[in-house]
C-alpha positions in Angstrom: 0.0 0.4 0.2 1.7 3.4 -1.1 2.1 6.1 1.9 -0.3 8.5 2.6 0.7 12.3 1.5 2.1 14.7 4.4 -0.8 16.7 5.5 -0.4 20.0 4.1 0.6 22.9 6.3 -2.2 25.1 7.9 -2.2 28.6 6.0 -4.4 31.0 7.7 -5.7 33.9 4.8 -7.7 34.9 2.1 -9.2 37.7 -0.2 -12.1 39.7 2.1 -14.2 42.4 1.8 -14.9 42.8 5.5 -18.6 42.4 6.9 -19.3 45.7 9.1 -18.7 44.6 12.5 -14.9 43.4 11.7 -12.5 44.9 14.5 -9.4 43.6 15.8 -8.8 43.7 19.5 -5.0 42.9 20.3 -4.8 43.8 24.3 -2.1 40.8 25.1 -0.4 41.6 21.6 -0.4 38.4 19.1 2.2 35.7 18.6 2.3 36.2 14.8 2.2 38.9 12.8 -1.2 40.0 10.3 0.0 40.7 6.8 -2.6 42.7 4.4 -2.3 43.7 1.0 -5.1 46.2 1.1 -6.8 47.6 -1.7 -9.4 49.5 -0.4 -11.6 50.6 2.7 -10.8 53.0 5.5 -9.3 51.6 8.6 -6.9 53.1 11.4 -4.2 51.5 13.8 -3.4 51.9 17.1 -1.3 51.3 19.8 0.3 52.6 23.1 2.5 54.8 20.4 0.7 55.6 16.8 -2.2 56.3 15.5 -3.0 55.7 11.6 -4.4 54.9 8.7 -4.1 51.8 6.9 -2.7 52.8 3.2 -4.5 51.6 0.1 -2.1 50.1 -2.0 0.3 49.2 0.4 1.8 45.8 2.5 1.1 46.4 6.4 2.4 43.8 8.6 1.3 44.1 12.1 3.9 43.6 14.9 3.8 40.4 17.2 3.6 40.6 21.3 2.4 44.3 20.8 -1.2 44.7 21.9 -3.0 47.0 19.5 -6.2 47.7 17.8 -7.5 47.8 14.4 -10.9 50.0 13.5 -12.8 50.0 9.9 -15.5 52.7 8.9 -17.9 50.3 8.7 -19.4 52.4 5.2 -16.0 52.3 3.7 -14.9 48.6 4.6 -11.3 46.9 4.5 -10.6 45.5 1.2 -7.1 43.1 1.3 -5.5 39.9 0.8 -4.4 39.1 4.3 -2.3 35.9 5.6 -1.7 35.2 9.7 2.0 34.5 10.4 4.3 33.6 12.8 7.3 34.9 11.1 9.6 34.0 13.9 12.9 33.7 13.9 12.1 37.0 12.6 10.8 39.8 15.4 8.4 42.6 14.0 8.0 44.7 16.8 6.4 47.8 15.1 4.0 48.4 12.2 4.8 48.3 9.1 3.6 49.5 5.8 5.7 49.6 2.3 3.9 50.5 -0.8 3.6 48.1 -3.8 4.3 49.7 -6.9 2.4 48.7 -9.9 5.7 46.3 -11.7 8.0 44.5 -9.2 9.0 41.3 -7.3 7.0 42.8 -4.4 3.7 42.9 -6.9 5.0 40.3 -8.9 4.8 37.8 -5.5 1.5 39.3 -4.2 -0.4 38.6 -7.6 0.3 35.2 -7.6 -0.8 34.5 -4.1 -3.8 36.4 -4.8 -4.1 34.5 -7.7 -3.5 31.3 -5.9 -6.1 31.7 -2.9 -8.8 32.4 -5.9 -7.8 29.1 -7.3 -7.6 27.1 -3.5 -3.9 26.6 -4.7 -2.1 23.9 -2.7 -1.1 25.4 1.0 2.5 24.1 0.3 2.8 26.8 -2.9 1.3 29.4 -1.1 3.5 28.9 1.8 6.6 29.4 -0.1 5.4 32.6 -1.6 4.7 34.0 1.2 8.4 33.2 2.5 9.4 34.9 -0.5 6.9 38.0 0.4 8.8 37.8 3.5 12.7 38.1 2.4 11.4 41.5 0.1 9.9 43.0 2.8 12.7 42.4 5.1 15.3 43.7 1.8 13.0 46.7 1.9 13.0 47.4 5.6 16.0 45.8 7.4 15.5 47.8 10.5 11.9 46.7 10.8 12.2 42.5 10.5 15.3 41.8 13.1 16.5 38.2 13.2 16.6 36.8 16.3 20.0 35.9 16.5 20.7 34.7 20.2 21.3 31.1 20.5 19.8 30.4 23.9 17.0 32.0 23.0 16.4 30.2 19.9 16.4 27.2 21.9 14.2 28.3 24.4 11.8 29.3 21.8 12.2 26.3 19.7 11.4 24.3 22.8 8.5 26.1 23.5 6.9 25.5 20.0 7.3 22.4 20.2 6.3 21.6 23.9 2.4 23.4 23.4 0.8 20.5 25.7 3.2 21.0 28.7 4.2 23.8 30.9 7.1 24.6 31.2 9.6 26.4 33.8 11.6 29.4 32.9 14.3 27.2 35.0 14.0 24.4 32.8 14.4 26.4 29.7 17.1 28.2 31.1 19.2 25.0 31.7 19.2 24.4 28.2 19.9 27.7 26.9 22.8 27.9 29.2 21.4 30.9 30.8 20.0 32.0 34.9 16.8 31.9 34.2 16.1 36.0 35.2 18.9 36.6 31.8 17.0 33.8 29.7 13.6 36.5 30.6 15.4 39.4 29.8 17.1 38.5 26.4 13.4 37.2 25.8 11.9 40.4 26.6 14.6 41.9 24.7 14.8 40.1 21.6 10.6 38.8 21.1 9.2 41.4 23.3 8.0 38.8 25.5 8.4 36.9 28.7 9.3 33.1 27.8 5.7 31.8 30.0 3.5 34.6 27.5 5.2 34.0 24.4 4.1 30.0 25.3 0.9 30.7 26.9 0.1 33.0 23.3 1.5 29.8 21.5 -0.2 27.2 23.2 -3.9 29.5 23.1 -3.3 29.7 19.3 -3.4 26.1 18.7 -6.0 25.9 21.0 -8.2 28.0 18.5 -6.5 26.0 15.5 -8.4 23.1 17.4 -11.6 24.8 18.2 -12.1 25.6 14.9 -12.0 22.3 13.5 -14.4 20.7 15.8 -12.7 19.4 18.4 -14.0 19.0 22.0 -13.8 22.3 25.1 -12.1 18.9 26.9 -9.9 17.9 24.5 -8.6 21.3 23.4 -7.6 22.2 27.0 -5.4 18.9 27.3 -4.1 19.1 24.2 -2.4 23.0 25.1 -1.0 21.9 28.2 -4.3 23.1 30.4 -4.9 20.6 33.2 -7.9 23.1 35.2 -10.4 24.2 31.7 -11.6 27.3 34.0 -8.3 28.4 33.7 -8.0 27.8 30.2 -11.4 29.5 29.7 -10.1 32.5 31.9 -7.1 32.5 29.1 -8.7 32.2 26.2 -10.9 35.3 27.0 -8.3 37.6 28.1 -6.4 36.4 24.8 -9.1 36.0 22.6 -12.2 38.3 23.9 -15.0 35.1 23.3 -15.5 31.8 25.6 -14.0 29.2 23.7 -17.5 27.7 23.2 -18.7 31.1 21.2 -15.5 31.3 19.4 -16.2 27.4 18.3 -20.3 28.8 16.9 -18.9 31.7 15.8 -15.4 32.0 14.4 -15.4 33.1 10.9 -11.9 33.4 8.6 -11.4 37.3 8.9 -8.4 38.9 9.1 
């Protein structure tokens, strides 16, 4: 019997005109970056330092682990090609808007991604195009997309990513990284803008959100994401997503 093909990688994205009630609130920050190619609408981005209108015709990237919000004028809703993507080992700590010319590599990659979304192409193809897009953005804005180069932080972060079903202590991670626990926490804050605990929690909650949209039960989701206490899971999920897990599973729509 031939071997089964490997499962297609998960990719959140699409082409959309947002409904009038669309909004984004990230009071805890997100462990991924939103990537929008804005083709229309009136949307305002706000964080602790900035209050800017998303420029139409630009590629906008939103920071990881930074609290922010997005509000649109419902009369002029957001139209965009969008993706949610973890950029690690790159770190994006501020909002970035890159103008997209009518010609050139950036436009060609975006056109290919849009066509791939319309044609429901293999997610592996879209992921390769998206990786090329991020590399091109980095070439144009090297001061915004900064690689995490500290080997101890890289090792600790990779360990956290590989153990989403297991709570891990700073002491465990520090031994893996070869640092004192306090030093590891300082390095994590400096390189990624968050603590190891918050980084791990956000990754676990993002996995929980994926499982819920796939129909997993609340109990199974909590267990698979390292929450032994269903009430603690519910509280953490509500703080991150603004909805209890049961309502999120019923109402979640594929939106940017």
